[in-house]
C-alpha positions as CSV (number, residue, x, y, z in Angstrom):
1,M,130.9,72.8,105.4
2,V,131.9,74.9,108.2
3,W,131.7,71.8,110.4
4,A,133.4,69.8,107.5
5,M,136.5,72.0,107.8
6,S,136.4,72.3,111.9
7,E,136.5,68.4,111.9
8,I,138.8,67.9,109.4
9,A,140.8,70.9,110.8
10,R,140.7,68.7,114.5
11,S,142.6,66.1,112.9
12,D,146.1,65.6,111.3
13,R,145.7,62.6,110.1
14,V,142.0,63.0,108.5
15,M,143.3,66.4,106.9
16,Q,146.6,64.7,105.8
17,K,144.7,61.5,104.2
18,L,142.3,63.6,102.5
19,Q,144.7,66.4,100.9
20,R,146.9,63.7,100.0
21,E,143.9,61.9,98.1
22,I,143.0,65.6,96.5
23,R,145.8,66.1,95.7
24,N,147.3,62.9,93.7
25,H,143.9,62.7,91.2
26,I,144.5,66.4,90.7
27,G,148.2,66.4,89.9
28,R,149.0,69.7,88.6
29,K,145.6,70.9,87.1
30,E,144.4,74.4,88.2
31,K,141.4,73.3,90.1
32,V,139.3,70.1,91.0
33,D,136.3,70.5,89.4
34,E,133.1,67.7,89.0
35,V,134.2,64.8,87.5
36,D,137.1,65.0,89.3
37,I,135.1,64.4,92.6
38,T,133.9,61.6,91.7
39,K,137.0,59.8,92.2
40,M,137.1,60.9,95.4
41,T,136.3,57.9,97.9
42,Y,137.8,59.5,101.1
43,L,136.3,62.6,100.3
44,K,132.9,61.1,100.0
45,M,133.5,58.9,103.7
46,V,134.3,62.7,105.2
47,V,131.3,64.4,103.7
48,K,128.9,61.8,105.1
49,E,130.7,61.6,108.4
50,T,130.2,64.9,109.1
51,L,126.7,64.8,108.0
52,R,126.4,62.0,110.9
53,L,128.1,64.2,113.3
54,H,126.4,67.4,112.2
55,P,123.0,67.0,110.6
56,P,121.9,70.6,109.1
57,A,118.5,70.0,111.5
58,P,118.6,67.9,114.0
59,L,115.3,67.1,113.9
60,L,113.8,66.6,110.7
61,M,110.8,67.3,109.6
62,P,107.7,66.1,111.0
63,H,106.0,63.3,109.0
64,E,102.5,61.8,109.9
65,S,101.2,58.6,109.0
66,L,98.3,58.0,106.6
67,S,96.9,54.0,107.9
68,H,97.7,52.1,111.2
69,C,100.7,49.9,111.1
70,Q,102.7,48.3,114.0
71,I,106.9,49.2,114.4
72,D,108.3,46.8,117.2
73,G,104.7,45.6,118.7
74,Y,103.4,49.5,119.1
75,D,100.6,50.5,117.4
76,V,101.1,54.0,115.2
77,L,97.8,55.0,114.5
78,P,96.7,57.0,111.4
79,R,97.5,60.9,111.4
80,T,100.4,60.4,113.9
81,I,103.2,62.9,114.1
82,A,106.8,61.6,114.0
83,L,109.8,63.2,114.7
84,I,113.0,61.6,113.1
85,N,115.9,62.5,115.5
86,A,118.6,62.3,112.8
87,W,121.4,64.1,115.7
88,G,120.2,60.9,118.2
89,M,120.5,58.4,115.0
90,G,124.0,59.3,114.2
91,R,125.6,59.2,117.8
92,D,124.1,56.0,118.7
93,P,126.8,53.5,120.2
94,R,124.0,50.7,119.2
95,I,124.6,51.7,115.4
96,W,128.2,53.1,115.4
97,G,130.2,51.5,118.2
98,E,131.7,53.0,121.3
99,N,133.9,55.6,119.3
100,A,130.1,56.7,118.2
101,A,130.9,60.5,119.2
102,E,134.6,60.4,117.5
103,F,135.1,62.2,113.8
104,Y,136.4,59.1,112.1
105,P,135.7,58.9,108.4
106,E,137.0,55.3,107.4
107,R,133.7,53.7,109.6
108,F,132.2,54.4,106.1
109,E,134.7,52.2,104.4
110,N,132.6,48.9,104.9
111,F,129.1,50.9,105.7
112,E,126.3,49.2,103.4
113,V,124.1,52.0,104.3
114,D,123.9,55.9,102.5
115,F,123.6,57.4,106.2
116,E,124.2,61.0,104.3
117,I,120.5,60.7,103.1
118,V,119.1,60.5,106.5
119,P,120.1,64.2,107.0
120,F,117.9,65.3,104.0
121,G,115.0,62.9,105.0
122,G,113.5,60.2,102.9
123,G,110.7,59.2,100.7
124,R,108.4,61.4,98.6
125,R,109.1,64.1,100.8
126,S,113.1,64.1,101.0
127,C,114.8,67.1,99.9
128,P,115.1,68.0,96.6
129,A,118.7,69.6,96.8
130,M,119.7,66.7,98.3
131,N,122.1,65.5,95.6
132,I,123.5,69.1,94.6
133,T,124.2,70.0,98.2
134,R,126.3,67.0,98.9
135,V,128.5,67.5,95.5
136,T,128.3,71.1,96.2
137,V,130.0,70.4,99.2
138,E,132.3,67.8,98.3
139,L,133.3,70.5,95.3
140,V,134.4,73.3,97.3
141,L,136.0,71.1,100.6
142,A,138.0,69.4,97.7
143,N,139.4,72.9,96.0
144,L,139.7,74.7,99.6
145,L,142.0,71.4,100.2
146,Y,143.6,71.3,97.3
147,S,144.6,75.0,96.9
148,F,145.3,75.9,100.6
149,N,147.4,73.9,103.4
150,W,145.4,74.6,106.8
151,E,145.9,75.5,110.1
152,V,143.9,76.3,113.4
153,A,144.5,80.5,114.2
154,D,146.6,81.5,117.2
155,G,148.6,79.0,118.2
156,M,145.9,76.8,119.1
157,K,146.3,72.9,119.0
158,N,144.4,71.7,116.5
159,E,142.5,69.3,118.8
160,D,141.5,72.3,121.0
161,L,139.1,73.8,118.8
162,N,136.0,74.4,120.0
163,M,133.0,72.3,118.5
164,Q,130.4,73.5,120.9
165,E,127.1,73.9,118.8
166,V,124.0,75.9,119.5
167,G,120.4,76.2,117.8
168,S,117.2,74.0,117.8
169,L,115.9,73.3,114.6
170,V,119.4,74.2,112.7
171,V,122.4,74.1,114.6
172,R,125.3,76.0,113.9
173,K,128.8,76.0,115.7
174,K,128.9,78.1,119.1
175,L,131.4,80.1,117.9
176,P,132.9,80.8,114.2
177,L,135.9,79.2,112.5
178,C,139.1,80.8,112.4
179,L,141.5,78.9,110.0
180,V,144.9,80.2,108.6
181,P,145.1,79.0,104.9
182,T,148.4,78.9,103.4
183,K,148.7,78.8,99.6
184,Y,149.9,75.6,98.4
185,S,151.5,74.8,94.6
186,P,151.6,71.6,93.1
187,E,155.6,72.6,92.2
188,D,156.6,72.4,96.0
């Protein structure tokens, strides 16, 4: 959620588009609920884009091959340990184009693959909390963006927000996110 709010705060365009979607769907209700978020396509794109650029664990849990196979002409022997670089996959310009490092949720409008599953692993050993995590992040973000308008602190410019990463197994922001909320009222 910190990475999502950081990326949203850095882009007036994304924040305005996302708040418009959320507030148009909610109207004058007090808060966003689980049923509401099922209709919010841009919110889902923002979460996918956040997970693409900022996977919770850049290197997924190691996997071990059970039998011999070939991948792109390479022999993979039984008991070979493989590490999946989710961070590198999410920033690969061969997949995402020249603007691979840019936060651009619209890239998921016509993208056929559900990339948000990559940071959670796949197959039998995928994270069992994948679905509840995605829904929770969407619900919290929707409520934060519905209830408040957000600005960066200390008169900084949005685009100057520090996005440095630290960590290896789990990556977090080097500097804490500091945003200033202003209460939003549907009557405004």
